[in-house]
MARMAR-634638 format. One record per atom (N, C-alpha, C, O, CB): residue number from 0; atom name; x, y, z. Coordinates in Angstrom, 1 decimal, padded with zeros to 4 digits. Last residue first. Glycine has a CB too. Layout:
N
{resi: NUM name: CA east: X north: Y up: Z}
...
//
This chain:
61
{resi: 60 name: N east: 059.8 north: -012.6 up: 188.0}
{resi: 60 name: CA east: 060.8 north: -012.7 up: 188.9}
{resi: 60 name: C east: 062.2 north: -012.9 up: 188.5}
{resi: 60 name: O east: 063.1 north: -013.0 up: 189.4}
{resi: 60 name: CB east: 060.4 north: -013.5 up: 189.8}
{resi: 59 name: N east: 057.7 north: -012.1 up: 186.3}
{resi: 59 name: CA east: 058.9 north: -011.4 up: 186.2}
{resi: 59 name: C east: 059.9 north: -011.5 up: 187.2}
{resi: 59 name: O east: 060.8 north: -010.6 up: 187.2}
{resi: 59 name: CB east: 058.6 north: -010.3 up: 186.2}
{resi: 58 name: N east: 055.6 north: -013.8 up: 187.1}
{resi: 58 name: CA east: 056.0 north: -013.9 up: 185.6}
{resi: 58 name: C east: 057.2 north: -013.2 up: 185.6}
{resi: 58 name: O east: 058.0 north: -013.6 up: 184.7}
{resi: 58 name: CB east: 054.9 north: -013.3 up: 184.6}
{resi: 57 name: N east: 055.0 north: -012.8 up: 189.7}
{resi: 57 name: CA east: 055.8 north: -014.1 up: 189.5}
{resi: 57 name: C east: 056.3 north: -014.3 up: 188.1}
{resi: 57 name: O east: 057.3 north: -015.1 up: 188.0}
{resi: 57 name: CB east: 055.1 north: -015.3 up: 189.9}
{resi: 56 name: N east: 053.2 north: -010.8 up: 189.6}
{resi: 56 name: CA east: 054.8 north: -010.3 up: 189.6}
{resi: 56 name: C east: 055.6 north: -011.6 up: 189.5}
{resi: 56 name: O east: 056.8 north: -011.4 up: 189.2}
{resi: 56 name: CB east: 055.2 north: -009.4 up: 191.1}
{resi: 55 name: N east: 050.5 north: -010.5 up: 187.5}
{resi: 55 name: CA east: 051.3 north: -011.5 up: 188.4}
{resi: 55 name: C east: 052.9 north: -011.3 up: 188.4}
{resi: 55 name: O east: 053.6 north: -011.6 up: 187.4}
{resi: 55 name: CB east: 050.9 north: -013.1 up: 188.0}
{resi: 54 name: N east: 049.0 north: -007.4 up: 187.2}
{resi: 54 name: CA east: 050.0 north: -008.4 up: 186.7}
{resi: 54 name: C east: 050.6 north: -009.4 up: 187.7}
{resi: 54 name: O east: 051.2 north: -009.0 up: 188.7}
{resi: 54 name: CB east: 051.1 north: -007.6 up: 186.1}
{resi: 53 name: N east: 047.0 north: -005.4 up: 187.4}
{resi: 53 name: CA east: 046.6 north: -006.7 up: 187.7}
{resi: 53 name: C east: 047.7 north: -007.8 up: 187.1}
{resi: 53 name: O east: 047.4 north: -008.8 up: 186.7}
{resi: 53 name: CB east: 045.1 north: -007.0 up: 187.0}
{resi: 52 name: N east: 047.8 north: -002.8 up: 187.4}
{resi: 52 name: CA east: 047.4 north: -003.3 up: 186.0}
{resi: 52 name: C east: 047.1 north: -005.0 up: 186.2}
{resi: 52 name: O east: 046.9 north: -005.8 up: 185.2}
{resi: 52 name: CB east: 048.8 north: -003.0 up: 184.7}
{resi: 51 name: N east: 048.5 north: -002.2 up: 189.8}
{resi: 51 name: CA east: 047.5 north: -001.2 up: 189.1}
{resi: 51 name: C east: 047.0 north: -001.9 up: 187.8}
{resi: 51 name: O east: 046.0 north: -001.6 up: 187.3}
{resi: 51 name: CB east: 048.2 north: 000.2 up: 188.6}
{resi: 50 name: N east: 050.4 north: -004.1 up: 190.5}
{resi: 50 name: CA east: 049.0 north: -003.8 up: 191.4}
{resi: 50 name: C east: 048.0 north: -003.1 up: 190.5}
{resi: 50 name: O east: 046.8 north: -003.5 up: 190.5}
{resi: 50 name: CB east: 049.4 north: -002.8 up: 192.7}
{resi: 49 name: N east: 052.5 north: -003.4 up: 188.8}
{resi: 49 name: CA east: 051.8 north: -004.8 up: 188.8}
{resi: 49 name: C east: 050.5 north: -004.7 up: 189.3}
{resi: 49 name: O east: 049.6 north: -005.2 up: 188.7}
{resi: 49 name: CB east: 052.4 north: -005.8 up: 189.6}
{resi: 48 name: N east: 053.0 north: -000.7 up: 189.7}
{resi: 48 name: CA east: 052.6 north: -001.1 up: 188.2}
{resi: 48 name: C east: 051.8 north: -002.4 up: 188.1}
{resi: 48 name: O east: 050.8 north: -002.6 up: 187.5}
{resi: 48 name: CB east: 053.9 north: -001.3 up: 187.3}
{resi: 47 name: N east: 053.8 north: -001.2 up: 192.2}
{resi: 47 name: CA east: 052.6 north: -000.2 up: 191.9}
{resi: 47 name: C east: 052.1 north: -000.7 up: 190.6}
{resi: 47 name: O east: 051.0 north: -001.0 up: 190.4}
{resi: 47 name: CB east: 052.9 north: 001.4 up: 191.8}
{resi: 46 name: N east: 056.1 north: -002.5 up: 191.9}
{resi: 46 name: CA east: 054.8 north: -003.1 up: 192.5}
{resi: 46 name: C east: 053.6 north: -002.4 up: 192.2}
{resi: 46 name: O east: 052.6 north: -003.0 up: 192.1}
{resi: 46 name: CB east: 054.9 north: -003.3 up: 193.9}
{resi: 45 name: N east: 057.7 north: -000.9 up: 190.5}
{resi: 45 name: CA east: 057.3 north: -002.2 up: 189.7}
{resi: 45 name: C east: 056.2 north: -002.7 up: 190.4}
{resi: 45 name: O east: 055.3 north: -003.4 up: 189.8}
{resi: 45 name: CB east: 058.5 north: -003.3 up: 189.5}
{resi: 44 name: N east: 058.1 north: 001.0 up: 192.5}
{resi: 44 name: CA east: 057.4 north: 001.4 up: 191.4}
{resi: 44 name: C east: 056.9 north: 000.1 up: 190.5}
{resi: 44 name: O east: 055.8 north: 000.2 up: 189.9}
{resi: 44 name: CB east: 058.3 north: 002.3 up: 190.6}
{resi: 43 name: N east: 059.5 north: -000.6 up: 194.5}
{resi: 43 name: CA east: 058.1 north: 000.0 up: 194.8}
{resi: 43 name: C east: 057.4 north: 000.5 up: 193.6}
{resi: 43 name: O east: 056.1 north: 000.4 up: 193.6}
{resi: 43 name: CB east: 058.2 north: 001.2 up: 195.7}
{resi: 42 name: N east: 061.8 north: -001.5 up: 193.1}
{resi: 42 name: CA east: 060.8 north: -002.6 up: 193.5}
{resi: 42 name: C east: 059.4 north: -001.8 up: 193.9}
{resi: 42 name: O east: 058.3 north: -002.3 up: 193.6}
{resi: 42 name: CB east: 061.4 north: -003.6 up: 195.1}
{resi: 41 name: N east: 062.6 north: 000.8 up: 190.5}
{resi: 41 name: CA east: 062.7 north: 000.5 up: 191.9}
{resi: 41 name: C east: 061.4 north: -000.7 up: 192.2}
{resi: 41 name: O east: 060.3 north: -000.8 up: 191.6}
{resi: 41 name: CB east: 062.5 north: 002.1 up: 192.9}
{resi: 40 name: N east: 064.5 north: 000.7 up: 187.7}
{resi: 40 name: CA east: 063.0 north: 000.9 up: 188.1}
{resi: 40 name: C east: 063.1 north: 000.1 up: 189.6}
{resi: 40 name: O east: 063.7 north: -001.0 up: 189.7}
{resi: 40 name: CB east: 061.8 north: 000.0 up: 187.0}
{resi: 39 name: N east: 067.3 north: 003.0 up: 187.3}
{resi: 39 name: CA east: 066.7 north: 001.9 up: 187.3}
{resi: 39 name: C east: 065.3 north: 001.7 up: 188.0}
{resi: 39 name: O east: 064.9 north: 002.6 up: 188.7}
{resi: 39 name: CB east: 067.6 north: 001.3 up: 187.9}
{resi: 38 name: N east: 067.6 north: 005.6 up: 184.9}
{resi: 38 name: CA east: 067.4 north: 005.2 up: 186.3}
{resi: 38 name: C east: 066.7 north: 003.8 up: 186.3}
{resi: 38 name: O east: 065.7 north: 003.4 up: 185.6}
{resi: 38 name: CB east: 066.6 north: 006.3 up: 187.0}
{resi: 37 name: N east: 068.2 north: 005.7 up: 182.3}
{resi: 37 name: CA east: 068.9 north: 006.6 up: 183.0}
{resi: 37 name: C east: 068.7 north: 006.3 up: 184.6}
{resi: 37 name: O east: 069.4 north: 006.7 up: 185.5}
{resi: 37 name: CB east: 068.5 north: 008.1 up: 182.6}
{resi: 36 name: N east: 066.5 north: 004.4 up: 180.4}
{resi: 36 name: CA east: 067.6 north: 003.7 up: 180.9}
{resi: 36 name: C east: 068.6 north: 004.6 up: 181.8}
{resi: 36 name: O east: 069.7 north: 004.1 up: 182.0}
{resi: 36 name: CB east: 068.3 north: 003.2 up: 179.7}
{resi: 35 name: N east: 064.3 north: 005.2 up: 179.5}
{resi: 35 name: CA east: 065.4 north: 005.7 up: 178.7}
{resi: 35 name: C east: 066.6 north: 005.2 up: 179.4}
{resi: 35 name: O east: 067.7 north: 005.6 up: 179.0}
{resi: 35 name: CB east: 065.4 north: 007.3 up: 178.6}
{resi: 34 name: N east: 062.5 north: 004.6 up: 181.5}
{resi: 34 name: CA east: 062.2 north: 004.1 up: 180.1}
{resi: 34 name: C east: 063.4 north: 004.3 up: 179.2}
{resi: 34 name: O east: 063.5 north: 003.7 up: 178.1}
{resi: 34 name: CB east: 061.0 north: 004.8 up: 179.6}
{resi: 33 name: N east: 063.2 north: 006.0 up: 183.7}
{resi: 33 name: CA east: 063.2 north: 004.5 up: 183.7}
{resi: 33 name: C east: 063.3 north: 004.0 up: 182.2}
{resi: 33 name: O east: 064.1 north: 003.1 up: 181.9}
{resi: 33 name: CB east: 062.0 north: 004.0 up: 184.4}
{resi: 32 name: N east: 062.8 north: 008.6 up: 182.8}
{resi: 32 name: CA east: 064.3 north: 008.3 up: 183.0}
{resi: 32 name: C east: 064.2 north: 006.8 up: 183.0}
{resi: 32 name: O east: 065.1 north: 006.2 up: 182.4}
{resi: 32 name: CB east: 065.0 north: 008.8 up: 184.5}
{resi: 31 name: N east: 060.1 north: 008.6 up: 182.5}
{resi: 31 name: CA east: 060.8 north: 008.9 up: 181.4}
{resi: 31 name: C east: 062.4 north: 008.5 up: 181.6}
{resi: 31 name: O east: 063.0 north: 008.1 up: 180.6}
{resi: 31 name: CB east: 060.6 north: 010.3 up: 181.2}
{resi: 30 name: N east: 059.3 north: 008.1 up: 185.2}
{resi: 30 name: CA east: 058.9 north: 007.2 up: 184.2}
{resi: 30 name: C east: 059.9 north: 007.2 up: 183.1}
{resi: 30 name: O east: 060.4 north: 006.2 up: 182.6}
{resi: 30 name: CB east: 057.5 north: 007.4 up: 183.8}
{resi: 29 name: N east: 060.3 north: 010.5 up: 186.3}
{resi: 29 name: CA east: 060.7 north: 009.2 up: 186.7}
{resi: 29 name: C east: 060.4 north: 008.1 up: 185.7}
{resi: 29 name: O east: 061.3 north: 007.4 up: 185.3}
{resi: 29 name: CB east: 060.0 north: 008.9 up: 188.0}
{resi: 28 name: N east: 059.0 north: 012.5 up: 185.1}
{resi: 28 name: CA east: 060.3 north: 012.4 up: 185.1}
{resi: 28 name: C east: 060.9 north: 011.0 up: 185.3}
{resi: 28 name: O east: 061.9 north: 010.5 up: 184.7}
{resi: 28 name: CB east: 060.7 north: 013.4 up: 185.9}
{resi: 27 name: N east: 056.3 north: 012.2 up: 186.2}
{resi: 27 name: CA east: 056.6 north: 011.7 up: 184.7}
{resi: 27 name: C east: 058.2 north: 011.8 up: 184.5}
{resi: 27 name: O east: 058.6 north: 011.0 up: 183.7}
{resi: 27 name: CB east: 055.8 north: 012.8 up: 183.6}
{resi: 26 name: N east: 056.1 north: 010.8 up: 189.5}
{resi: 26 name: CA east: 056.3 north: 012.0 up: 188.6}
{resi: 26 name: C east: 056.7 north: 011.5 up: 187.1}
{resi: 26 name: O east: 057.4 north: 010.4 up: 186.9}
{resi: 26 name: CB east: 057.5 north: 013.0 up: 189.3}
{resi: 25 name: N east: 053.4 north: 008.4 up: 190.2}
{resi: 25 name: CA east: 054.9 north: 008.8 up: 190.1}
{resi: 25 name: C east: 055.0 north: 009.9 up: 189.2}
{resi: 25 name: O east: 054.2 north: 010.1 up: 188.3}
{resi: 25 name: CB east: 055.9 north: 007.7 up: 189.7}
{resi: 24 name: N east: 050.8 north: 007.0 up: 190.1}
{resi: 24 name: CA east: 051.0 north: 008.2 up: 190.9}
{resi: 24 name: C east: 052.5 north: 008.5 up: 191.0}
{resi: 24 name: O east: 052.8 north: 009.1 up: 192.1}
{resi: 24 name: CB east: 050.3 north: 007.9 up: 192.3}
{resi: 23 name: N east: 049.6 north: 005.2 up: 188.6}
{resi: 23 name: CA east: 050.5 north: 004.6 up: 189.6}
{resi: 23 name: C east: 050.9 north: 005.8 up: 190.5}
{resi: 23 name: O east: 051.4 north: 005.6 up: 191.6}
{resi: 23 name: CB east: 051.9 north: 003.8 up: 188.9}
{resi: 22 name: N east: 048.0 north: 006.6 up: 186.7}
{resi: 22 name: CA east: 047.4 north: 005.2 up: 187.4}
{resi: 22 name: C east: 048.3 north: 005.0 up: 188.7}
{resi: 22 name: O east: 047.8 north: 004.6 up: 189.8}
{resi: 22 name: CB east: 047.5 north: 003.8 up: 186.2}
{resi: 21 name: N east: 049.6 north: 008.7 up: 185.8}
{resi: 21 name: CA east: 048.2 north: 009.0 up: 186.5}
{resi: 21 name: C east: 047.8 north: 007.8 up: 187.2}
{resi: 21 name: O east: 047.2 north: 007.9 up: 188.3}
{resi: 21 name: CB east: 047.0 north: 009.4 up: 185.5}
{resi: 20 name: N east: 051.5 north: 007.2 up: 184.6}
{resi: 20 name: CA east: 051.8 north: 008.0 up: 185.6}
{resi: 20 name: C east: 050.5 north: 008.3 up: 186.4}
{resi: 20 name: O east: 050.5 north: 008.1 up: 187.6}
{resi: 20 name: CB east: 052.4 north: 009.2 up: 185.0}
{resi: 19 name: N east: 050.1 north: 005.8 up: 182.5}
{resi: 19 name: CA east: 050.8 north: 005.1 up: 183.3}
{resi: 19 name: C east: 051.1 north: 005.7 up: 184.6}
{resi: 19 name: O east: 051.0 north: 005.1 up: 185.7}
{resi: 19 name: CB east: 051.9 north: 004.7 up: 182.7}
{resi: 18 name: N east: 049.1 north: 008.0 up: 180.9}
{resi: 18 name: CA east: 048.2 north: 007.2 up: 181.6}
{resi: 18 name: C east: 048.8 north: 006.3 up: 182.7}
{resi: 18 name: O east: 048.1 north: 005.9 up: 183.7}
{resi: 18 name: CB east: 047.6 north: 006.5 up: 180.6}
{resi: 17 name: N east: 051.7 north: 009.2 up: 180.1}
{resi: 17 name: CA east: 050.8 north: 010.0 up: 181.1}
{resi: 17 name: C east: 049.7 north: 009.0 up: 181.7}
{resi: 17 name: O east: 049.3 north: 009.2 up: 182.9}
{resi: 17 name: CB east: 050.1 north: 011.3 up: 180.2}
{resi: 16 name: N east: 052.6 north: 007.4 up: 178.3}
{resi: 16 name: CA east: 053.3 north: 007.5 up: 179.6}
{resi: 16 name: C east: 052.3 north: 008.2 up: 180.7}
{resi: 16 name: O east: 052.1 north: 007.8 up: 181.8}
{resi: 16 name: CB east: 054.8 north: 008.4 up: 179.5}
{resi: 15 name: N east: 049.8 north: 005.5 up: 177.1}
{resi: 15 name: CA east: 050.8 north: 006.5 up: 177.1}
{resi: 15 name: C east: 051.5 north: 006.5 up: 178.5}
{resi: 15 name: O east: 051.2 north: 005.9 up: 179.5}
{resi: 15 name: CB east: 050.1 north: 007.8 up: 176.7}
{resi: 14 name: N east: 049.4 north: 001.9 up: 175.9}
{resi: 14 name: CA east: 049.2 north: 002.9 up: 177.2}
{resi: 14 name: C east: 050.1 north: 004.2 up: 176.6}
{resi: 14 name: O east: 051.0 north: 003.9 up: 175.8}
{resi: 14 name: CB east: 049.8 north: 002.3 up: 178.9}
{resi: 13 name: N east: 049.1 north: -000.7 up: 174.9}
{resi: 13 name: CA east: 048.7 north: 000.5 up: 174.2}
{resi: 13 name: C east: 048.3 north: 001.8 up: 175.3}
{resi: 13 name: O east: 047.3 north: 002.5 up: 175.3}
{resi: 13 name: CB east: 047.4 north: 000.0 up: 173.4}
{resi: 12 name: N east: 050.3 north: -002.7 up: 176.0}
{resi: 12 name: CA east: 048.9 north: -002.4 up: 176.5}
{resi: 12 name: C east: 048.4 north: -001.2 up: 175.9}
{resi: 12 name: O east: 047.3 north: -000.8 up: 176.4}
{resi: 12 name: CB east: 048.8 north: -002.2 up: 178.0}
{resi: 11 name: N east: 052.6 north: -002.7 up: 174.6}
{resi: 11 name: CA east: 051.8 north: -004.0 up: 174.5}
{resi: 11 name: C east: 050.4 north: -003.6 up: 174.9}
{resi: 11 name: O east: 049.4 north: -004.1 up: 174.3}
{resi: 11 name: CB east: 052.3 north: -005.2 up: 175.5}
{resi: 10 name: N east: 053.7 north: -000.2 up: 175.3}
{resi: 10 name: CA east: 053.3 north: -000.4 up: 174.0}
{resi: 10 name: C east: 052.5 north: -001.5 up: 174.0}
{resi: 10 name: O east: 051.4 north: -001.3 up: 173.3}
{resi: 10 name: CB east: 054.5 north: -000.5 up: 173.0}
{resi: 9 name: N east: 054.0 north: -000.8 up: 178.3}
{resi: 9 name: CA east: 053.1 north: 000.4 up: 177.9}
{resi: 9 name: C east: 052.8 north: 000.3 up: 176.4}
{resi: 9 name: O east: 051.7 north: 000.6 up: 176.0}
{resi: 9 name: CB east: 053.9 north: 001.9 up: 178.2}
{resi: 8 name: N east: 056.0 north: -002.8 up: 178.0}
{resi: 8 name: CA east: 054.7 north: -003.1 up: 178.8}
{resi: 8 name: C east: 053.6 north: -002.1 up: 178.1}
{resi: 8 name: O east: 052.5 north: -002.4 up: 177.6}
{resi: 8 name: CB east: 054.9 north: -002.8 up: 180.5}
{resi: 7 name: N east: 058.2 north: -001.7 up: 176.8}
{resi: 7 name: CA east: 057.4 north: -002.7 up: 176.1}
{resi: 7 name: C east: 056.0 north: -002.9 up: 176.8}
{resi: 7 name: O east: 055.0 north: -003.1 up: 176.2}
{resi: 7 name: CB east: 058.2 north: -004.1 up: 176.0}
{resi: 6 name: N east: 058.7 north: 000.1 up: 179.0}
{resi: 6 name: CA east: 058.3 north: 000.8 up: 177.9}
{resi: 6 name: C east: 057.6 north: -000.3 up: 176.8}
{resi: 6 name: O east: 056.7 north: 000.0 up: 176.0}
{resi: 6 name: CB east: 059.7 north: 001.6 up: 177.3}
{resi: 5 name: N east: 059.2 north: -001.6 up: 181.1}
{resi: 5 name: CA east: 058.1 north: -000.6 up: 181.3}
{resi: 5 name: C east: 057.7 north: -000.1 up: 179.9}
{resi: 5 name: O east: 056.5 north: 000.1 up: 179.7}
{resi: 5 name: CB east: 058.6 north: 000.7 up: 182.3}
{resi: 4 name: N east: 059.8 north: -004.8 up: 181.3}
{resi: 4 name: CA east: 060.4 north: -003.7 up: 180.6}
{resi: 4 name: C east: 059.2 north: -002.6 up: 180.6}
{resi: 4 name: O east: 058.3 north: -002.8 up: 179.8}
{resi: 4 name: CB east: 060.9 north: -004.1 up: 179.1}
{resi: 3 name: N east: 061.0 north: -007.4 up: 183.5}
{resi: 3 name: CA east: 059.9 north: -006.3 up: 183.1}
{resi: 3 name: C east: 060.3 north: -005.2 up: 182.5}
{resi: 3 name: O east: 061.2 north: -004.5 up: 183.1}
{resi: 3 name: CB east: 059.1 north: -005.9 up: 184.1}
{resi: 2 name: N east: 062.2 north: -010.5 up: 182.4}
{resi: 2 name: CA east: 062.5 north: -009.0 up: 182.9}
{resi: 2 name: C east: 061.4 north: -008.1 up: 182.5}
{resi: 2 name: O east: 060.8 north: -008.2 up: 181.4}
{resi: 2 name: CB east: 064.0 north: -008.4 up: 182.2}
{resi: 1 name: N east: 061.1 north: -012.8 up: 181.3}
{resi: 1 name: CA east: 061.5 north: -012.9 up: 182.6}
{resi: 1 name: C east: 061.8 north: -011.5 up: 183.2}
{resi: 1 name: O east: 061.7 north: -011.4 up: 184.4}
{resi: 1 name: CB east: 062.7 north: -013.9 up: 182.7}
{resi: 0 name: N east: 058.4 north: -014.0 up: 179.4}
{resi: 0 name: CA east: 059.2 north: -012.8 up: 179.6}
{resi: 0 name: C east: 059.6 north: -012.7 up: 181.0}
{resi: 0 name: O east: 058.8 north: -012.6 up: 181.8}
{resi: 0 name: CB east: 058.4 north: -011.7 up: 179.3}
//
């Protein structure tokens, strides 16, 4: 997988939006907008997700 898709990641990890929000500390509206394609995912949020879940960001370069 070259591109990181937050919604696919959540489903694959069996996580709710609330669990991701609590783990990375961003507003729920931000996650909803990203998942619905209304807002691009910032490098900062992507980095927080990778760090929180132990993902090697090189997989998604």
